N, C-alpha and C positions, 0 to 999 in steps of 0.2 A: 207548254214550254217555252222558254225563253230565248234573245241571242244577245251577246256582246260583242260589238265590233269596233275593234281598235283602227284609229286612224292617224293616231297623234304623232307621227313620224314625218322625216321631210324627204326620206327616199333620193339617197345622197347618188347612190349607184344610178339612177335613171333619170335625175332630174332636168338634165339638158336636154334630155327629149320633149320633156312636157311645160319647156316655157317657166318652169318651176313650178307647177300645179302640184297639188297632193297625187298620188298614184291612183287612188282611188278611183278618181275625176275623170279618168281617162274615157275619152269617147269608145266605143267598141261596136260601133257600128249604129247609131241613131240612138244612144243609149247611151249614159255611164254607167262606169261599172259597178258604182254604190248603189246605185237607182235599180239597176239588174238586180241587186243580189237584194234589196231592199223589197222591192216587187214578189222574190223567188221566195222569200222568208213568208212573207204575206198569205203565200197562193197556199202555203206547204201547211198555212197555220201556227206559225210564232204567234204568241199570242202578245209578246213585246220587244221591243228590240230598241237599244242602246248603242249609240256613237261615242267614242272617246277621242274626244278632238284634242289638236295643240297648235302643229302645223300649219298657218291659215286656214283657220278655223272657219271665217266666212266664209272663204271660197266653198266650205262644205258643206254648209249650212244653209248657204243659194243653192248649190248642186242640187239637195233632198230636198228644197223644200216645196211643201204639198204632201209628202209622206210623211205616216203616223212612225214617231221614233223619236224620244228622249235624247239629253245629251249631258254630258260629263267632258271635264276639262282637265287636262295635266298642262299648268302652265310652265313647268319647267321641262318639256317635249325635248329644247335644244338638249338640256347634258342628263338628261336620263335614260332607260330604253324602257321598254315593253311592261315591266312590271309594276314600273309607277302608274303607270296609263291605266293600271288592272287596278290599283290599290286607290286611285282616285274614284272608281266607278264601284267601291267595295260595296255598296249600299243597297246595290243592282243587283249582288250577290245575297242578299237577304230575304229569300224569298223561298217558299216552298217547290217551286219548279225548277225538273232540268233546265239546263243551261246548256247552249252550246256557245264557244268561243271563238273566233276564227279572225286574222287579220282583215283587216277591210280591201286590203289589194288583190285576195284574192278572188278569181275567180271560179266557180262549181259549175260544172253540168247538171242539171234539175237529180240525175241520178246520184250524183257523191251524194244531195244534201238527202234524200229520201233515206241512204242507207247509214249516214250519220242519225237522223234521227229515230231509228228502226233499232237501232245497235241496243242491248242491254249492259252491256261493258261500259264500266264505270270505276277509274276515271279512264279514258278512251282517247287518243290520241290518233290521227290516221294517216296514210302512210299509201305511197306510190309505188308496189315493186316492178313496174316496167324501168323506173329511173333509176338507176345506181350510183354507177361510175361518175355520169354525168351529174348526180345532184347533188344541191347546195347545203342542207342541212341532213344527215344519213342517221338510221335506224338501223341498231341490227334486234333484233324479237326473238324471240322462240313459242311457240303455243300460245302467242300473241300477248307476250309480255315481252314490256320493255326490255333489254338486257344492257345495250349501250349508245351511246348516242354521240355527236359532232359532227364537225364538218372536216374532220382528220380520218376519221374510218374509209378503211380500203379493203378491199379485195373482198372475203370472205366474211369481213366483219359487217359485210351489207346487208341488210334485208331490202330497205325501200329507202324511199325520200318522203319526209315530214311534209305536208303540203301545206300548214298553217292553221290548220284547224283541231278542236279538242271539243268534247263532251262529259259533262260532269254532271252526277244524277244530284238529285238535291240531298239526298241522305252525304252525298260526300262534301258539299259544300262547303261545310261550318268548317272541316276538317282543313280545305283549302286556304280558306281567309284565315285562317290561325296561322297556320304555314307562310304564306304570304305577310302577314301582319310581323311575324317573328325576322323571315331576312330584311325587310323596310326598316325595322327596329335594328338591325345592325347596319344598314344604309348600305343593303346590298341592292341599291336601286340602278344598276347600269348594267342589269341582266336582263333574259327574255321573260315573259311570263309563264313558258315553261316550264322556268328553272323550277318554279318552284313545284311541281310535279315531278321533275327529274330529284329534287330534293328529297323526294319519299322514298324512293325505287328502293332503299336499304331496310325499309321497312313495310311496305306495304305492292300488293303490285299494281302497277302502272300498265295498263294494254295499249296495244296498237291495236286497228284494223286496215285491212288491205281495202283500197275504192276501185278493187275490180277491174281494171283498164278503163277506168272510164274519164272522163277529160277534165284537167283543172290546170288552173297556171296560177302564178305570182309574180305580180307586175314589180318583180327587182331589176332585168334588165331592158333592154329594147328586143331583143329575141323571145322572153317572154310575152312581151305585148305583142308583137307580130305574130305568134301562138293565136292566141287568142283572135287574134282579127281573124288568120287562117279558120279557126274553128267555125265562128260565126260567118264565113263564107264572104271577107272582104278582102281577101288576099289571093 
């Protein structure tokens, strides 16, 4: 199994707290978030990891120096969204291994990664059912099948919060790349990479798996960062 981490964005919602540095380079208690993630992936047997860079790519390259990781670059990071970052890394999809895709500013406790690697569902997005109304991006799913998605979902239309990670098995990857190519060809470069999966929900099952009360946090707001520090015993 391999892993693709998306790290091209500017992170405007929290950048003023980070001196303008990329979100994945925050200090989480003696180490940088991206280094923690790379070490965890390697320890769990991920055979190859790639990073898609954009904003302050040189800072991230310097941060991960010494780690076994390959790089792709989205030169249009300032005017595109993460679907473009995934598209610039499309050659990384051309293999026979299953693939984890996640946003590089996501912190996962070890058990979450175990669950992600162990599930046989595909394509599968991961969600946290303990966070609903306060969730940033919300899912509604039944029997692990995604039915609705969006920031605007409310009430009983929310089953859980999307955590920013997915798993694609090798057999599904060509279908994913084909749909991604179609969307980029239509100039739909301002949407998230997850929209590739959302676009398929009318013709195939896209699954969601709950992470079972394990800890995760995405560094979008200062409160998220503080949650990580508290979990790590730094606050």
